C-alpha positions, 0 to 999 in steps of 0.5 A, a space after each residue: 842525806 835523809 834526816 832521822 824523821 824522814 828515814 822513819 817515815 820512809 820505813 813506816 811507809 814501806 812497812 805499811 805496804 810489805 806487811 799486808 802483802 806478806 800476810 796475803 802470801 802466807 794466807 795463800 800458801 795455807 789455802 794452797 797446801 790445804 787443798 792438796 790433801 790426798 784422800 787415799 792417805 786418810 785411811 792410814 790414820 783413821 781408827 775406824 773401819 768405815 766399811 766394817 761399821 756399815 756392814 756390821 753396825 755396833 754400839 760402843 759402851 752399851 748398858 742395860 739395867 733393870 729390876 727383877 720381880 723380887 727387887 734385885 737390881 741388874 746392870 750389864 755393861 759391855 765394850 761393844 754390842 752388835 744388834 741381831 738383824 732378826 731382833 733377838 737382842 745383841 751380841 756383846 764383847 767384854 761383858 760386865 754384869 752385876 746383880 744386887 739383891 734387895 738384902 744387900 748380896 752382890 754377884 759380879 760376873 765378867 765374860 769375853 762374850 755374851 748375848 743380851 736378850 731382855 725380850 727372852 728374859 735372859 743374858 747368856 755369857 760365854 768364854 772365860 766367865 768369872 763369878 764372884 759373890 759378896 759371900 766370898 765365892 770366886 768361880 770360873 766356868 765356860 758359860 753362864 745364864 742370867 735371868 732378867 725377870 728374877 734373881 737367878 744365875 745358872 752355870 750349866 757346865 763345870 765350875 771351879 774356884 775358891 770358897 771361903 772354906 777352901 776350893 770347890 769343883 762341881 758339874 754345875 752351879 745355881 744362884 737364886 732363891 726358891 721363893 720371892 721371900 726366901 733367902 738366896 742360895 748358892 747350889 752346887 750339883 753334879 760331882 761336887 768336889 770340896 777341898 777344905 782348907 781351915 782358916 788360920 
């Protein structure tokens, strides 16, 4: 019979042989399975359509910012933007715009789609345009145009929404100033309909 020390020595001897061999077997198994990746199944888990990305290059979370001639800060953000192949700006989706006037007035706009073209001096918004001013006006319209060189926002079509004193509808709307030193005006034209609601 082997003594306790002999059994211990024999166990250590076999462990020195078995453990490295086991490690080699595990390592070989990992390499064996990793080399059997089926490339056709990779697209199932991919979140990016590579073919569509090549056919239609796009920018993710783009941002445009600038100053107008009368000192207002204009910032435009979007979820995605696709540059125009002819160089006429970019088509954007889920657009958020902010015009901060030098006197502290702020106008926020959101839209589902838009075309950002600073070279043409204009940002065109469409599909569910919402306009909110720091003066308490909240308006909805189909399209709106923002000038990039001066403080001017136009809604050429019908607008409807809430004013501090009630509800209002009009054929068109314009936010801007007649001169660089003039105060900002919010103008409604084209069949203006006002429902006055006294403040309680």
